[in-house]
MARKERO-265583 format. One line per field, with one value per residue (C-alpha): residue in one letter; x, y, z; residue number from 1. Coordinates in steps of 0.1 Angstrom, whole numbers, padded with zeros to 4 digits. Layout:
! residues N
resn <- A,...
c1 <- X,...
c2 <- Y,...
c3 <- Z,...
resi <- NUM,...
***
This chain:
! residues 610
resn <- M,H,V,A,G,R,I,E,D,Y,A,L,I,G,D,M,Q,T,A,A,L,V,G,R,D,G,A,V,D,W,L,C,L,P,R,F,D,S,H,A,V,F,A,G,L,L,G,T,E,E,H,G,F,W,R,V,G,P,A,H,P,A,G,G,D,P,P,R,A,D,R,R,R,Y,R,G,D,S,L,V,L,E,S,E,W,D,T,P,R,G,T,V,R,I,I,D,F,M,P,P,R,E,N,H,P,P,K,L,V,R,I,V,E,G,V,S,G,R,V,R,M,H,S,A,L,R,M,R,F,S,Y,G,W,V,V,P,W,V,H,K,L,D,D,R,T,A,A,V,A,G,P,D,S,V,W,L,D,T,E,V,D,S,Y,G,E,D,L,T,T,Y,S,D,F,T,V,G,P,G,D,R,V,A,L,T,I,S,W,E,A,S,H,R,E,P,P,P,L,P,E,P,E,E,A,L,H,V,A,E,E,F,W,R,D,W,V,E,T,C,T,Y,H,G,P,Y,R,E,A,V,V,R,S,L,I,T,L,K,A,L,T,Y,A,P,T,G,G,I,V,A,A,P,T,T,S,L,P,E,A,I,G,G,E,R,N,W,D,Y,R,F,T,W,L,R,D,A,A,I,T,L,S,S,L,L,R,T,G,Y,R,E,E,A,R,A,W,R,E,W,L,L,R,A,V,A,G,D,P,E,N,L,Q,I,M,Y,G,I,A,G,E,R,E,L,S,E,A,E,L,T,W,L,P,G,Y,E,D,S,K,P,V,R,V,G,N,G,A,A,G,Q,L,Q,L,D,V,Y,G,E,V,V,E,A,L,H,L,G,H,M,T,G,L,A,R,N,D,Y,A,Q,L,L,Q,L,K,L,I,G,Y,L,E,D,H,W,D,E,P,D,E,G,I,W,E,V,R,G,P,R,R,H,F,V,H,S,K,V,M,A,W,V,A,V,D,R,T,V,K,M,I,E,A,G,D,V,D,G,P,V,E,R,W,R,T,L,R,D,E,I,H,R,E,V,C,E,K,G,Y,D,K,E,R,N,T,F,T,Q,S,Y,G,S,R,E,L,D,A,S,L,L,L,I,P,Q,M,G,F,L,P,P,D,D,K,R,V,I,G,T,I,E,A,I,Q,R,E,L,S,T,E,D,G,F,V,L,R,Y,P,T,S,A,E,A,G,P,D,G,E,P,C,E,N,V,D,G,L,A,G,E,E,G,A,F,L,A,C,S,F,W,L,A,D,D,L,A,M,I,G,R,V,D,E,A,R,K,L,F,E,K,L,L,A,L,R,N,D,V,G,L,L,A,E,E,W,D,S,A,N,Q,R,Q,V,G,N,F,P,Q,A,F,S,H,V,P,L,I,D,T,A,L,R,L,T,A,S,G,A,Y,G,V
c1 <- 0000,0015,0009,0022,0055,0065,0066,0104,0105,0097,0119,0109,0112,0096,0096,0088,0052,0042,0060,0059,0069,0089,0090,0119,0101,0101,0065,0053,0024,0017,0015,-0009,-0010,-0005,0000,0008,-0029,-0044,-0063,-0039,-0033,-0016,-0032,-0021,-0003,-0037,-0054,-0045,-0030,-0066,-0063,-0033,0004,0033,0059,0090,0114,0128,0102,0089,0065,0028,0012,0046,0060,0080,0117,0130,0160,0193,0206,0193,0207,0202,0228,0250,0233,0202,0166,0175,0169,0189,0177,0196,0186,0210,0192,0204,0207,0224,0222,0199,0195,0165,0169,0137,0132,0109,0126,0120,0093,0087,0059,0060,0037,0048,0068,0079,0108,0121,0153,0161,0199,0215,0246,0256,0241,0207,0177,0141,0121,0084,0064,0028,0010,-0024,-0037,-0067,-0079,-0096,-0077,-0084,-0121,-0121,-0109,-0098,-0103,-0070,-0062,-0033,-0025,0003,0031,0017,-0007,-0032,-0054,-0082,-0109,-0127,-0102,-0071,-0050,-0018,0004,0029,0058,0084,0104,0093,0060,0031,-0002,-0034,-0048,-0071,-0074,-0036,-0008,0021,0055,0081,0117,0152,0183,0219,0251,0249,0213,0191,0153,0132,0095,0079,0044,0033,0002,-0019,-0054,-0076,-0090,-0056,-0032,-0011,0021,0052,0072,0097,0135,0145,0183,0181,0156,0180,0208,0186,0175,0210,0223,0195,0202,0239,0236,0211,0232,0262,0244,0245,0267,0269,0301,0301,0304,0267,0267,0253,0222,0218,0220,0196,0171,0176,0169,0138,0125,0132,0113,0083,0082,0056,0078,0052,0041,0067,0042,0057,0037,0041,0044,0034,0010,-0023,-0036,-0004,-0013,0004,-0005,-0010,-0047,-0058,-0078,-0050,-0047,-0045,-0039,-0006,-0005,-0011,0010,0010,0023,0041,0058,0066,0080,0104,0114,0123,0143,0164,0168,0179,0205,0220,0222,0189,0175,0156,0133,0127,0118,0094,0077,0073,0056,0034,0025,0016,-0007,-0023,-0030,-0038,-0056,-0072,-0045,-0072,-0085,-0052,-0055,-0031,-0028,-0036,-0035,-0002,-0014,-0029,-0064,-0084,-0111,-0096,-0128,-0122,-0138,-0133,-0126,-0147,-0136,-0100,-0092,-0063,-0026,-0025,-0062,-0058,-0091,-0104,-0086,-0090,-0085,-0087,-0081,-0107,-0080,-0077,-0103,-0087,-0073,-0036,-0020,0015,0014,0017,0050,0064,0054,0069,0100,0105,0099,0124,0150,0146,0152,0182,0198,0196,0164,0154,0130,0093,0071,0040,0057,0065,0029,0016,0039,0025,-0011,-0004,0008,-0022,-0044,-0024,-0027,-0065,-0065,-0033,-0051,-0077,-0076,-0068,-0063,-0025,0005,-0008,-0042,-0062,-0098,-0108,-0118,-0096,-0071,-0046,-0016,0017,0035,0009,0015,0053,0051,0028,0056,0080,0059,0058,0095,0108,0086,0098,0134,0128,0112,0142,0166,0148,0136,0099,0077,0053,0040,0072,0064,0029,0043,0071,0045,0025,0056,0063,0026,0026,0059,0047,0014,0032,0056,0028,0001,0020,0046,0043,0065,0062,0076,0098,0084,0062,0030,0010,-0017,-0027,-0041,-0029,-0003,0005,0036,0040,0072,0066,0078,0113,0111,0112,0150,0153,0130,0148,0118,0141,0179,0190,0206,0173,0163,0128,0141,0164,0135,0112,0138,0143,0106,0100,0128,0112,0075,0074,0103,0100,0122,0146,0149,0127,0100,0062,0043,0021,0002,-0027,-0045,-0070,-0055,-0067,-0081,-0073,-0100,-0085,-0114,-0105,-0113,-0113,-0081,-0066,-0067,-0102,-0091,-0089,-0057,-0020,0007,0044,0073,0073,0106,0107,0103,0131,0154,0142,0153,0188,0189,0180,0205,0232,0220,0223,0258,0249,0265,0277,0242,0228,0251,0242,0205,0210,0229,0203,0177,0199,0199,0161,0163,0156,0183,0180,0179,0142,0120,0083,0065,0069,0086,0068,0091,0071,0072,0105,0091,0083,0047,0029,0030,0062,0086,0078,0092,0086,0111,0138,0138,0149,0174,0191,0188,0203,0231,0240,0239,0260,0285,0288,0294,0319,0298,0300,0316,0346
c2 <- 0000,0033,0064,0099,0107,0137,0170,0170,0135,0149,0163,0186,0179,0201,0215,0252,0246,0221,0201,0168,0157,0125,0108,0089,0057,0064,0075,0105,0116,0150,0160,0184,0182,0201,0232,0240,0249,0220,0192,0166,0133,0121,0134,0108,0135,0148,0115,0079,0057,0055,0091,0085,0079,0064,0044,0029,0011,-0022,-0049,-0055,-0080,-0073,-0053,-0041,-0006,0003,0007,0043,0054,0052,0083,0109,0141,0164,0158,0188,0221,0207,0196,0160,0138,0107,0082,0051,0020,-0006,-0039,-0074,-0083,-0051,-0013,0004,0041,0059,0091,0113,0145,0165,0179,0216,0212,0246,0237,0199,0178,0174,0143,0127,0104,0077,0059,0029,0021,-0010,-0001,-0035,-0070,-0078,-0060,-0068,-0037,-0029,0000,0007,0035,0045,0075,0093,0125,0155,0152,0116,0118,0103,0068,0069,0044,0025,0006,-0006,0010,-0009,-0009,0021,0023,0052,0065,0087,0106,0138,0163,0145,0116,0102,0078,0053,0043,0017,-0012,-0035,-0054,-0039,-0053,-0041,-0052,-0035,-0004,0000,-0005,-0026,-0035,-0060,-0062,-0069,-0047,-0056,-0034,-0009,-0018,0012,0009,0040,0045,0077,0093,0120,0142,0153,0167,0136,0149,0153,0128,0108,0125,0115,0086,0098,0096,0093,0095,0125,0142,0136,0153,0182,0187,0186,0210,0234,0236,0238,0267,0285,0282,0297,0330,0332,0360,0348,0330,0333,0307,0298,0291,0256,0268,0299,0280,0253,0281,0298,0266,0261,0296,0290,0257,0277,0300,0293,0297,0306,0337,0346,0341,0326,0304,0307,0269,0239,0225,0231,0225,0212,0223,0250,0229,0191,0183,0220,0241,0265,0249,0270,0267,0283,0275,0311,0342,0365,0399,0401,0367,0372,0407,0396,0365,0388,0410,0380,0369,0403,0405,0373,0381,0369,0398,0377,0364,0399,0411,0381,0388,0425,0416,0392,0419,0444,0419,0409,0444,0456,0490,0486,0493,0507,0471,0456,0421,0406,0375,0362,0329,0320,0333,0364,0350,0371,0346,0323,0311,0289,0255,0225,0190,0170,0136,0141,0135,0159,0155,0136,0143,0181,0194,0210,0205,0238,0247,0283,0311,0334,0359,0371,0397,0411,0446,0443,0477,0464,0448,0482,0487,0453,0458,0493,0481,0453,0477,0502,0475,0463,0499,0503,0471,0480,0463,0479,0508,0500,0531,0512,0499,0534,0545,0516,0527,0562,0549,0527,0557,0577,0549,0548,0586,0581,0548,0544,0555,0527,0495,0463,0426,0429,0408,0376,0377,0377,0365,0386,0423,0448,0468,0496,0472,0489,0468,0478,0515,0511,0494,0522,0546,0524,0527,0565,0568,0547,0567,0600,0588,0579,0613,0630,0611,0623,0588,0596,0626,0632,0656,0652,0678,0664,0629,0641,0655,0622,0602,0624,0622,0583,0582,0606,0587,0553,0566,0582,0556,0524,0528,0518,0543,0524,0492,0508,0488,0491,0471,0450,0476,0510,0507,0471,0459,0428,0423,0411,0397,0418,0448,0433,0447,0483,0487,0465,0487,0519,0532,0539,0533,0501,0521,0539,0530,0522,0496,0480,0479,0463,0436,0428,0427,0403,0381,0381,0377,0359,0336,0298,0280,0271,0308,0308,0334,0332,0356,0369,0356,0334,0335,0363,0397,0425,0455,0492,0492,0462,0439,0407,0405,0377,0362,0386,0361,0348,0312,0285,0268,0275,0274,0268,0292,0311,0305,0338,0358,0338,0348,0384,0383,0371,0399,0425,0412,0416,0451,0462,0448,0415,0396,0365,0360,0365,0339,0314,0318,0316,0284,0269,0278,0261,0230,0228,0222,0186,0163,0179,0215,0224,0243,0244,0275,0269,0248,0229,0233,0209,0180,0190,0189,0211,0222,0242,0242,0229,0240,0276,0305,0328,0307,0304,0341,0354,0326,0341,0376,0368,0349,0379,0402,0379,0375,0412,0417,0389,0372,0336,0305,0287
c3 <- 0000,-0011,0011,0006,0024,0044,0025,0027,0012,-0022,-0049,-0078,-0115,-0141,-0176,-0168,-0177,-0150,-0123,-0106,-0070,-0067,-0033,-0017,-0025,-0062,-0064,-0084,-0062,-0077,-0114,-0131,-0169,-0191,-0169,-0133,-0128,-0147,-0130,-0114,-0131,-0100,-0068,-0043,-0024,-0013,-0008,-0012,-0040,-0053,-0064,-0087,-0085,-0105,-0085,-0101,-0077,-0066,-0063,-0028,-0011,-0019,0009,0023,0023,-0008,0000,0002,-0018,0001,-0018,-0041,-0057,-0086,-0114,-0110,-0114,-0131,-0124,-0133,-0103,-0095,-0068,-0058,-0039,-0024,-0023,-0012,-0049,-0061,-0066,-0090,-0100,-0114,-0134,-0133,-0154,-0175,-0206,-0214,-0239,-0256,-0280,-0276,-0255,-0219,-0210,-0177,-0183,-0159,-0168,-0147,-0147,-0132,-0111,-0097,-0093,-0108,-0093,-0100,-0107,-0104,-0120,-0109,-0129,-0117,-0137,-0123,-0140,-0124,-0091,-0087,-0095,-0130,-0140,-0176,-0203,-0207,-0239,-0261,-0294,-0311,-0284,-0266,-0236,-0237,-0209,-0221,-0203,-0215,-0229,-0217,-0229,-0213,-0232,-0216,-0238,-0226,-0241,-0213,-0212,-0193,-0181,-0165,-0132,-0107,-0129,-0127,-0153,-0141,-0155,-0140,-0153,-0142,-0147,-0145,-0145,-0173,-0183,-0190,-0193,-0200,-0191,-0204,-0201,-0224,-0224,-0254,-0258,-0264,-0297,-0313,-0328,-0302,-0291,-0309,-0296,-0270,-0273,-0236,-0240,-0263,-0240,-0211,-0230,-0239,-0203,-0189,-0215,-0209,-0172,-0176,-0200,-0178,-0146,-0164,-0164,-0125,-0113,-0077,-0068,-0031,-0003,-0004,-0041,-0039,-0019,-0041,-0074,-0062,-0052,-0085,-0104,-0083,-0091,-0128,-0125,-0111,-0141,-0168,-0198,-0225,-0206,-0180,-0151,-0119,-0096,-0059,-0056,-0078,-0053,-0036,-0001,0016,0051,0072,0102,0098,0102,0100,0076,0065,0031,-0001,-0038,-0047,-0084,-0095,-0100,-0070,-0080,-0047,-0049,-0086,-0080,-0052,-0073,-0101,-0077,-0067,-0104,-0114,-0086,-0098,-0135,-0150,-0170,-0195,-0168,-0157,-0192,-0196,-0163,-0171,-0204,-0185,-0160,-0187,-0204,-0171,-0159,-0195,-0195,-0161,-0134,-0111,-0107,-0101,-0086,-0061,-0082,-0117,-0135,-0151,-0185,-0169,-0161,-0136,-0126,-0099,-0082,-0051,-0047,-0024,-0037,-0012,-0025,-0015,0022,0021,0030,0063,0066,0064,0050,0030,-0003,-0022,-0059,-0070,-0046,-0032,-0020,-0056,-0049,-0018,-0015,-0006,-0009,-0004,-0038,-0054,-0037,-0047,-0083,-0085,-0067,-0093,-0122,-0106,-0101,-0136,-0148,-0126,-0137,-0174,-0185,-0219,-0215,-0220,-0222,-0212,-0181,-0171,-0178,-0157,-0128,-0129,-0130,-0100,-0081,-0092,-0077,-0044,-0041,-0036,-0017,0003,0035,0033,0054,0035,0040,0040,0029,0047,0030,0062,0060,0090,0088,0070,0090,0085,0083,0088,0062,0036,0043,0042,0008,-0004,0006,-0013,-0045,-0042,-0032,-0062,-0086,-0072,-0077,-0113,-0119,-0102,-0124,-0155,-0166,-0164,-0161,-0133,-0105,-0085,-0059,-0052,-0048,-0026,-0003,-0005,0003,0034,0045,0044,0063,0090,0095,0098,0124,0144,0142,0136,0163,0200,0219,0252,0237,0211,0182,0152,0154,0130,0124,0137,0172,0177,0202,0181,0161,0126,0109,0078,0099,0094,0059,0071,0069,0039,0019,0031,0050,0080,0083,0101,0130,0138,0174,0163,0138,0163,0188,0163,0155,0191,0199,0171,0184,0218,0209,0175,0176,0183,0207,0179,0168,0138,0132,0131,0108,0136,0166,0155,0188,0196,0202,0224,0205,0212,0239,0257,0247,0229,0192,0167,0152,0128,0100,0107,0108,0135,0146,0146,0119,0117,0116,0083,0066,0046,0078,0094,0065,0069,0105,0095,0069,0095,0121,0095,0087,0123,0128,0145,0116,0135,0149,0114,0099,0125,0120,0082,0084,0108,0081,0054,0075,0073,0035,0025,0011,-0024,-0012,-0012,0012,0019,0031,0069,0095,0122,0152,0174,0150,0133,0097,0068,0062,0036,-0002,-0017,-0029,-0021,-0040,-0011,0009,-0017,-0027,0008,0010,-0020,-0007,0027,0011,-0010,0020,0042,0014,0009,0046,0048,0075,0065,0079,0066
resi <- 1,2,3,4,5,6,7,8,9,10,11,12,13,14,15,16,17,18,19,20,21,22,23,24,25,26,27,28,29,30,31,32,33,34,35,36,37,38,39,40,41,42,43,44,45,46,47,48,49,50,51,52,53,54,55,56,57,58,59,60,61,62,63,64,65,66,67,68,69,70,71,72,73,74,75,76,77,78,79,80,81,82,83,84,85,86,87,88,89,90,91,92,93,94,95,96,97,98,99,100,101,102,103,104,105,106,107,108,109,110,111,112,113,114,115,116,117,118,119,120,121,122,123,124,125,126,127,128,129,130,131,132,133,134,135,136,137,138,139,140,141,142,143,144,145,146,147,148,149,150,151,152,153,154,155,156,157,158,159,160,161,162,163,164,165,166,167,168,169,170,171,172,173,174,175,176,177,178,179,180,181,182,183,184,185,186,187,188,189,190,191,192,193,194,195,196,197,198,199,200,201,202,203,204,205,206,207,208,209,210,211,212,213,214,215,216,217,218,219,220,221,222,223,224,225,226,227,228,229,230,231,232,233,234,235,236,237,238,239,240,241,242,243,244,245,246,247,248,249,250,251,252,253,254,255,256,257,258,259,260,261,262,263,264,265,266,267,268,269,270,271,272,273,274,275,276,277,278,279,280,281,282,283,284,285,286,287,288,289,290,291,292,293,294,295,296,297,298,299,300,301,302,303,304,305,306,307,308,309,310,311,312,313,314,315,316,317,318,319,320,321,322,323,324,325,326,327,328,329,330,331,332,333,334,335,336,337,338,339,340,341,342,343,344,345,346,347,348,349,350,351,352,353,354,355,356,357,358,359,360,361,362,363,364,365,366,367,368,369,370,371,372,373,374,375,376,377,378,379,380,381,382,383,384,385,386,387,388,389,390,391,392,393,394,395,396,397,398,399,400,401,402,403,404,405,406,407,408,409,410,411,412,413,414,415,416,417,418,419,420,421,422,423,424,425,426,427,428,429,430,431,432,433,434,435,436,437,438,439,440,441,442,443,444,445,446,447,448,449,450,451,452,453,454,455,456,457,458,459,460,461,462,463,464,465,466,467,468,469,470,471,472,473,474,475,476,477,478,479,480,481,482,483,484,485,486,487,488,489,490,491,492,493,494,495,496,497,498,499,500,501,502,503,504,505,506,507,508,509,510,511,512,513,514,515,516,517,518,519,520,521,522,523,524,525,526,527,528,529,530,531,532,533,534,535,536,537,538,539,540,541,542,543,544,545,546,547,548,549,550,551,552,553,554,555,556,557,558,559,560,561,562,563,564,565,566,567,568,569,570,571,572,573,574,575,576,577,578,579,580,581,582,583,584,585,586,587,588,589,590,591,592,593,594,595,596,597,598,599,600,601,602,603,604,605,606,607,608,609,610
***
């Protein structure tokens, strides 16, 4: 019986249009075809083996647990995964990858290679369309196995015999030293001709060459290069190549607390996440990705910047209705399983700051001028001019009442500040005096209403005593200098009140807080339960510690965070300190981006271990 592993048991493979998660037991438990946001063909991650999986590994007794790989790694700086099993009869290696496909049908290739001895292998392929809901019609066509249901068809190609039993396709074969056996699945719309026969070895060469060439562009050569490059490859893998959109994660509903309800669909492009991703890519030499994202942004926003959404589909779609998949029991019984995201309609004023910051950084790093991008920036500031003083749902997309979140106001200031600087540099025309006044007004209000003088700390929102880890971005965004006593006080308050026992940082308190009148009010996010330490916030703390001169402490925290990565260098959204495991959607762009940024800062300061 196959069951989903821990979140950190998975490795990512992908073709920059979709992605699969491969477990340590050789099972692909998550794959959406043909796009990141398509229905899953393998949804065992969020249910049971009845909802779809594909396991290839050493044969094992029926009813027993499949053996876990003894070792696995990516082949060099690539997204080609190698897993190895040592068995009593010998050692075997499986090479898993999805070749960059451009305009070709998507393929998942699994090459089984004998290393020593003779190892009996077993493949079990259970395709279930529509997130495990639909059992396809499986039939043979010449030497190919086709699974068809509705608009989808998936084709299995392999040189070994296969047979059907219990609505599953099986293959059994033996490999010896040097033997290589390939198994490939390809997707095609069911009304079209079958996809062309795969060429696995050629596809492997193409995939390795692509990643080798892409990594050569990286300009970072510091002491944390391995972690930085792996994070960059992960971010690239989360980019939807045809449009330049970037998904926050390739999964949905991996819980922020095991068994809880904090389960969301992250297979969309958040402007915030994409903007900070582009910031990291630009800082490490990747201008082409920045140019593609800027073009995606201009298409998504089109002529209606006043109705800017916080997220869009990967091709710029606006309608992201949220629904629950009631037939899926959820990852480790974490319900509900959601698809779509109702937060798309929220007001999050900080997004304007992140978008303008990304456009500004692109301009500062030599991205070719785009007149419409500059016009969009001016229109966004025009909107903020009328709306910056409104309450919103904030960076964490709370589903409680709107508030005047301090981070949102700070990022509104960032948007105005960067635009003023572009006008002052002569790069764009605009009402500079009016916007200087606006910038000063926002700054003054935040310092008056968002700062608790008694405790010497900024607070989550106006009138609140609660803290919020997003306040750590105040010095990083240049709102105040790192040596300002209010900045130092905020950092130290967050360390005291939002840190876990192992030194990592929670986003905010999830228990009920006291309002300005001292009376308790509902949880700020409107949800029950707790969540893990937020990894991005923990990296932000390391950044801030370095900025205020506590560089040794910053380095130690950073290296503790690096140690949380799984064996192939990947991070989910959060860390469950009580159970010592990763939680949340995986791998998470919002965790890998600040890893890169903190590595750059520590390298620049010389604060790294030997």
